[in-house]
Short mmCIF file of the C-alpha atoms (twelve columns), coordinates in Angstrom:
data_MODEL
# 
_entry.id   MODEL 
# 
loop_
_atom_site.group_PDB 
_atom_site.id 
_atom_site.type_symbol 
_atom_site.label_atom_id 
_atom_site.label_alt_id 
_atom_site.label_comp_id 
_atom_site.label_asym_id 
_atom_site.label_seq_id 
_atom_site.Cartn_x 
_atom_site.Cartn_y 
_atom_site.Cartn_z 
_atom_site.pdbx_PDB_model_num 
ATOM 1  C CA . UNK A 1  -11.391 40.759 19.732 1 
ATOM 2  C CA . UNK A 2  -12.388 39.155 16.451 1 
ATOM 3  C CA . UNK A 3  -9.446  37.897 14.428 1 
ATOM 4  C CA . UNK A 4  -11.491 36.443 11.576 1 
ATOM 5  C CA . UNK A 5  -14.612 38.390 10.659 1 
ATOM 6  C CA . UNK A 6  -15.603 35.875 7.999  1 
ATOM 7  C CA . UNK A 7  -16.094 33.043 10.500 1 
ATOM 8  C CA . UNK A 8  -16.358 34.949 13.800 1 
ATOM 9  C CA . UNK A 9  -13.138 33.563 15.300 1 
ATOM 10 C CA . UNK A 10 -11.704 35.447 18.264 1 
ATOM 11 C CA . UNK A 11 -8.134  35.860 19.418 1 
ATOM 12 C CA . UNK A 12 -9.049  33.838 22.523 1 
ATOM 13 C CA . UNK A 13 -10.138 30.905 20.336 1 
ATOM 14 C CA . UNK A 14 -6.859  31.065 18.418 1 
ATOM 15 C CA . UNK A 15 -4.918  31.087 21.696 1 
ATOM 16 C CA . UNK A 16 -6.922  28.116 23.000 1 
ATOM 17 C CA . UNK A 17 -6.223  26.086 19.852 1 
ATOM 18 C CA . UNK A 18 -2.553  27.084 20.029 1 
ATOM 19 C CA . UNK A 19 -2.398  25.901 23.637 1 
ATOM 20 C CA . UNK A 20 -3.952  22.616 22.488 1 
ATOM 21 C CA . UNK A 21 -1.169  22.126 19.923 1 
ATOM 22 C CA . UNK A 22 -2.058  24.087 16.780 1 
ATOM 23 C CA . UNK A 23 1.285   25.560 15.718 1 
ATOM 24 C CA . UNK A 24 0.570   27.072 12.323 1 
ATOM 25 C CA . UNK A 25 -2.087  29.212 10.667 1 
ATOM 26 C CA . UNK A 26 -3.006  26.153 8.601  1 
ATOM 27 C CA . UNK A 27 -3.701  24.141 11.755 1 
ATOM 28 C CA . UNK A 28 -5.772  27.012 13.155 1 
ATOM 29 C CA . UNK A 29 -7.673  27.103 9.843  1 
ATOM 30 C CA . UNK A 30 -8.310  23.390 10.073 1 
ATOM 31 C CA . UNK A 31 -9.770  23.808 13.551 1 
ATOM 32 C CA . UNK A 32 -11.724 27.042 13.040 1 
ATOM 33 C CA . UNK A 33 -11.841 27.881 9.296  1 
ATOM 34 C CA . UNK A 34 -10.134 31.199 10.141 1 
ATOM 35 C CA . UNK A 35 -8.037  32.342 7.197  1 
ATOM 36 C CA . UNK A 36 -9.776  30.171 4.626  1 
ATOM 37 C CA . UNK A 37 -12.093 32.773 3.092  1 
ATOM 38 C CA . UNK A 38 -10.638 36.212 2.410  1 
ATOM 39 C CA . UNK A 39 -7.300  35.490 4.127  1 
ATOM 40 C CA . UNK A 40 -6.902  38.936 5.671  1 
ATOM 41 C CA . UNK A 41 -6.568  37.448 9.173  1 
ATOM 42 C CA . UNK A 42 -3.664  35.097 8.431  1 
ATOM 43 C CA . UNK A 43 -0.978  37.596 9.460  1 
ATOM 44 C CA . UNK A 44 -2.833  38.357 12.681 1 
ATOM 45 C CA . UNK A 45 -3.033  34.630 13.413 1 
ATOM 46 C CA . UNK A 46 0.690   34.309 12.718 1 
ATOM 47 C CA . UNK A 47 1.313   37.127 15.178 1 
ATOM 48 C CA . UNK A 48 -0.792  35.444 17.850 1 
ATOM 49 C CA . UNK A 49 1.027   32.143 17.351 1 
ATOM 50 C CA . UNK A 50 4.416   33.837 17.505 1 
ATOM 51 C CA . UNK A 51 7.463   31.685 18.035 1 
ATOM 52 C CA . UNK A 52 6.060   29.747 20.965 1 
ATOM 53 C CA . UNK A 53 6.581   26.081 21.687 1 
ATOM 54 C CA . UNK A 54 5.538   23.791 18.900 1 
ATOM 55 C CA . UNK A 55 6.296   20.056 18.992 1 
ATOM 56 C CA . UNK A 56 7.155   19.907 15.284 1 
ATOM 57 C CA . UNK A 57 9.265   23.078 15.471 1 
ATOM 58 C CA . UNK A 58 11.111  21.678 18.482 1 
ATOM 59 C CA . UNK A 59 11.880  18.499 16.529 1 
ATOM 60 C CA . UNK A 60 13.201  20.533 13.604 1 
ATOM 61 C CA . UNK A 61 15.413  22.594 15.879 1 
ATOM 62 C CA . UNK A 62 16.823  19.452 17.490 1 
ATOM 63 C CA . UNK A 63 17.519  17.886 14.101 1 
ATOM 64 C CA . UNK A 64 15.201  14.968 14.659 1 
ATOM 65 C CA . UNK A 65 12.763  15.821 11.891 1 
ATOM 66 C CA . UNK A 66 14.842  14.059 9.256  1 
ATOM 67 C CA . UNK A 67 14.773  10.779 11.143 1 
ATOM 68 C CA . UNK A 68 11.125  11.135 12.104 1 
ATOM 69 C CA . UNK A 69 10.024  12.028 8.582  1 
ATOM 70 C CA . UNK A 70 12.305  9.596  6.745  1 
ATOM 71 C CA . UNK A 71 10.615  6.595  5.173  1 
ATOM 72 C CA . UNK A 72 10.953  3.247  6.857  1 
ATOM 73 C CA . UNK A 73 14.016  1.312  5.599  1 
ATOM 74 C CA . UNK A 74 11.896  -1.455 4.073  1 
ATOM 75 C CA . UNK A 75 9.930   1.137  2.067  1 
ATOM 76 C CA . UNK A 76 13.092  2.866  0.861  1 
ATOM 77 C CA . UNK A 77 14.418  -0.402 -0.568 1 
ATOM 78 C CA . UNK A 78 11.241  -0.988 -2.590 1 
ATOM 79 C CA . UNK A 79 11.376  2.473  -4.126 1 
# 
């Protein structure tokens, strides 16, 4: 089934990119352009992605995102 008519992206392609690590509609758009023209497929893409495993989401849930995303101590001192 086509998810994005503008760029001919199928639900199978979205699932394949999700399995390869694309966790968000923006990452799917980066890989396929789906959702970057009219935008009507973004909600469908969100539905296909669901709440599955996502490395970044798992880090956020474990509370590690703050330490991973925090600037290096030597950079913080300069600022």
